[in-house]
N, C-alpha and C positions, 0 to 999 in steps of 0.2 A: 504494500500499500503506500501511496506517495505521502511525504511529509506535508503536514497541512500548512506550513509557512512558505511552501514553494509557490510561485505564481505560475498557474497552469491556465493555458487558453486552449480553445478548439477552433480548428478551421475545417469546414466541410468542402471537400474537393479542392485540395491545395495546388491546383494548376495555375498556370499563367500569373497574374498579379497576386493570386492567392499565395504563391511561393515567395513572392517579394514581401507580402504582409508578414508571413511567418518569420522571415529573415529580420525584418524591422523589430518584430516583437522579441525575437530571440536576442537581439542586441540590447533591448530593454530589460533583459533578465527573465524573460518568460520561457517556460517549456511548453512547446506547442504540440498538440496532438492533431494528426490529420485523420479525418474520417471520410472515407470514400463512400459516396452516396449509392453506389452499385457495387457488385462483386468483382468488377474488372475495370480496366482503363477505358475511359469513355471516348476520348478523342485522341487518336494516335498521332495526329499532326502536332499537338502540343504536350505530348506525354513526356518530351525531354525537359519541359519546364517543371516537372514535378520532381524537386530536389529533396531527397529523404534526409539530407543533412540539416535541413530546417526544422525537422520534426523529431520528437523523441520516440514516437511510435506511429504506425498507420493501422487503423482499423477498417474493415470493410463491412458496410451495413448489409445485413441479410434479410432485412424486412421486418425483423422482430424489434419493434420500437420500444416496448416496455424493458426488454432485456438491455438494449443499448442505453436507455435512460438510466437504469440501475447501475450500470457499470460506470457511466459518467459521473453519477451523484457520488461515487466513492471518491473520485478525484477531486470534487469540489472546484471545477473550473470557474474562473472569474468571467468568462464571456464564451459565446458561441458566434463565430464569424463565417461568412461565405467566401470561399476562394474563387469559384468559377460558377458561371450561371446555372449549371446543373445542380449545385448545391443549395440554392436559395430555399426551396420548400423544407428540406430536411433541417437546414441550419435554423430556420425560424421556429419549426416545430420543436426542436430540441431546446432552444432557448426559452420557449415558453413553458415547456414541461419542467425545466430545471429553475424556473422563476428568475431568469436572467433577463437583462434588458433586451428588448426585441420590438418588433413591429406588431401591428394590431392583429391579433389572431382571429378576430371576428370578420376579418376580411381575407380569407384564404385565396390564394391565387392572383391577388391584385398586383403583387410585385413580381410575378413570374410568368403569368399567362397574358399574352398581348390582347386577347379578346376581353378577358376580365378587366384590364386596365381601361379600355374604352368604355366598358359598361359603368365602371367605378366613377369615371370622370362625368359621364352623362347624368348618372344618378345624383351627383353632387352639384350640377349645374355648371361645371367647368367646361369651357369650349373644347370640342374634340372632333376628330375626323368621323365621317360616316363609315359604317362597316357592316358586314353580315358575317356569320360563322357557318362554316360548311363542315358538317360531320359525315355526310354521305352525298353522293352524286344526286340523289333525289331531291335534296333540298337546295341544290345549286340551280336555281331558276333564272332564265333570261330576265325575267321582269325585275327580280331582286337586284341583279347586278346592273341592269340598265338604269335603275333608280339612282344608283350611286353616281353614275356617269363615268366615262372613260377619259383617260386610262385609269386602271385600278392596280393596286398592289396586291399581290398574292403571296402569302407566306405562312409558314407553320406558326400556330399560336404559342409554341414553346421551343425556342432554339436561340441561336446567337450568332454573331459575326457575319450577318447577311446571308446565312444559310438558307438556300432554296427561295430567296427573295426574287420575285419576277414581276416585271411590269407588263401588263396586258393591255393591248389597245382595242381588243374585241372580246365578246363573250367567248367565242370559240378558243381564243388564246388563253383566257383565264381557265376555262374548262380543261383544256389540254394540260396545263401546268398542274392543276389540282389532281388530275388522273395520275400524273407522274409521281407526286410526292404524298398523296393521301395513304396512310397506313404504313408508309416506309419509316425506317429508323432515321432520326435527325442527328445533327452534330452534338447534341448533348446527351445522346443515348436513349432518347424516348421515341416511341412510335408516334407518328403524326395522326392522332385521332381526330384532330380539328384543324381546319385551315381557315385563316382569316382573309377575307376579301375586303380591302380598305380603299377608301378614297384616296387618290394620288394627290398628295398635298403640294401645291405649287409654292415654291419659295426657297429661301436659303436654310440649309440645315445647320444646327449647331449642336454641339456636345456641351452639356451642362453637368458638372460634377458637384456633389454636395455631400455633407455629412451631417447627421441629425443627432441631437441629444435631447432626450425627454421631450420630443415633439417640436424642438425648435430647429430649424433648418438653416444651415450655413452654406452658401455657395462658395466653392473653393476655386474652381476654374471654369472658364467658358472657352470653347474652341470652335472657330469657324471650320465646318466639316464639308470638305469638297469630295463628292462622289461622282463617278461616270456610269453611264449606262451602255451596255454593249448592243450590237445590232439585234441580238436575239432576247433582249429584255432582261439580262442579268445586271446586277448592281455590283460595281467594284469600287473599293476605296482608292482614292487618289491622294489627297493629302489634308492636313488639318493644321491650323495655326492658332495660337492663343489670341484672345480679344480682351482688351483692358476692362477690367471690372467697372471703371468709371464710365465707359461708353454708355450712351443712352440706350443702345441695343441691349446691352447687358442688363440694365435695370428692368427693361420690359421682360426679358427673358427670366430674370430672378423672380419677379413678382408672380409670373404665370406659373413657373415650376413649383414654387411654394404652395400655391393653391392646389397643384396636382398632387403634391406629396401629401398634403392633409387629406384630400379625397381618397387617396389609395392607402391610407392608414400607416403611412411611414412615421415611425416614432424614433428609431435608433439605428445608426450605422450609415455606411456610405450608400449613395445613389449614383448611378451612371446613367444619364438621360439623353435622349435624342429628341430635340425640338425643332420644328421648322417654322420660320418666321414668314407668315404669308401677309398679303396686303391687308387682311382683316385682323391680324394679330397672330400670336404664337399658337401652334397646335402640337400636341404631344405625338410623337411617333411610338416610343416605348421607353420604359425604365428598366434598369437592372439593379436589383439590391445588393451591390457588390462594388468593388473598386473597378475602374475602367481597365479593360484588358487590352493587351497588345502595346503596352506602354513601357518604355525603359525608364523606371522610376528614378534611377540614380542620375541619368542625364537631366531629367526635368528638375530634380533637386538642385543640380548644379547651376541650371539656368535661372531658377526663380526662388530657390531656397526651401521649397517643399514640394510634396507631391500628394496626390489622392491617397496614396499608400501610407505615407508617413503621417498624415493627419487622422487617418483611420486608426493607425497604431496608437497615436496620442490619445485618441477617444477611449480606446479600450484599456490603456494603461494608466492614465491620469486625466480624468475628465476636467479637473480644474485647469490643468496646464493647456488642455485642448481649447477650452473657452478663451483663455488669454490669447492664444495664437490666432484663432479664427476671427475674433472680433476686430483684429487689426490686419487682416490679410490685404495685401496689394502686391502687384508684380509688374515687371516690364514685360509686355507681350513680344518676347524676343526669339521665340522658338517655333520651329515648323517640323511636323513629322511627315515624311513622304513614304507612301507605300509603293513597293516595286512590284510589278506585276510580269508574268511570263505569258507571252502570246502563243506559245506552243510548249509541248512536253518533251522530255528527253532526259538523258543523263549528263551530269555536268563533266565536261572534259577539261575546262580550264576556267578559272575565275580572274577577273581584272578589276573588280570593284573597288578594292582596297586602294590601289594605286591611283585610279581615276578619281576617287572621291576626295583623297588627300589634296588634290589640287584646288578644290572649292574653298573659298574663304570662310564660308560658314559651316564647313562640315564638322560634326562634333562626334557622332557614333553611328554604329551599324547594329541593328537587331535582327538575329536570326537568319542570315544569309546562308544559302546552301554551300556545301564543300565539294571538292572534286569527288566524283563517284556517286553522289547522291542523285536519286531520280527526282525530277521536277515535273509536277503536273501543270497543265495549262490552268492559269489563274481564274477562279470562278467565285471566289469568296474571300473573306478574311483569312481562313484556315489554309488556302492554297496560294497566298501571296508569297512572293520570294522572301520578303522581309520588310524592314523599314530603316530609312535613313533619317537621322536627327540633324537638323541644321539650327544653329544658334548664332544670332548676330544682332546688334542693336539697330542696324539699318535694314528696314523691311525690303528696301529695294534690292539689296544683295541677296536676301532670302529668295525673293521671286526670280532673280537672275539665276541663281544656283538651282532652283527647281526647274527652270526652262532647260538648263544644261543637262540635269538628270533625266528629263523626259527625252531629250534628243539622243542621249547615250543608250537609254532603254530601248528606244525604237530601232536603233541601228544594231541591236543585240551586242553592244560593247562590254556589258557587265560580265556576261557568261557566254561560254561556248558549249552548246548542247549537242550531243549525238542525236542521231535521227531516232525518234521514238518508234 
């Protein structure tokens, strides 16, 4: 049995930034337990981010909730946190059963199911996109989709990283995509029992990160999020850059997101939200009750002094210190994250990205680029992107110039030489 004076925390599904959160908590003196929400690795593409050195042990949840709660009660953890999107429901359930700070248990699914999110906003009178939920082809009627108006966004109600997100311009296109993904296993290891058909929201998308304590919401960062659409309707990540929190757009997004979080029962912990600013005001795309994924937290910290992960670690370890930090947050929006995509598949024969990127004035870091001998799939979502390049510079013109150079090098296949697939 563990000594009672040891600081113990729990992370459910410690992939991605969940591993960074565990590392941050470990540096603060915590022993962190990783609980996998299923009996196996969920997402192979990010399995390498699961660093067991950050955890004193890993348990696999077998479906026996009472047994798991009893085992955890013996450890007396101080918190239960979510590492990756797949862990949200179990993390919230465990925190509630252990009487630890968590979100509103009377609103199950509001922080993990995209369809429930829309319903929660509508029930609370918060502006939201039009949508229908498809659980079988029989309730996918032309009249219902036509009523939303085209184009529409078709996606699983529970997944992440733009997994199976498709923009359809006709009823036939939407129906065809639903036939492809309904009932199939998605990127967080669940079967797509429901598909969301949602109004295509016209406007600029933003990422809004926050951390909440006792129902008070603190906006930590706002990123302008640029994505592209392929000719076959898939959505790919392009780049994102920080927006000054003092910008009038930031205040508009802040006020709207806080209303969303109240409606969705958010009380405690991090939120990673996607919001589109339309001509009529902001509309929520979705929220994740976790830290932002696909982010190199150490590089962000060097640029602005903190990250979504470090603030979440502060929340769990020392709420008073957390309050002092977030009440005076400000930053210079000097960082851009560029996603690299592969336009074909193959095995890496040679890499040139390190020497090419070193020539850029704003180059700071690379995240998760493939090595010689690795197989590279054609990019279709976040999980299949080549990696990310971090640019940091006080002059935004230089950031944009380096972005243009990166896209030119990407288009000419200069970063990687691939064998024929």
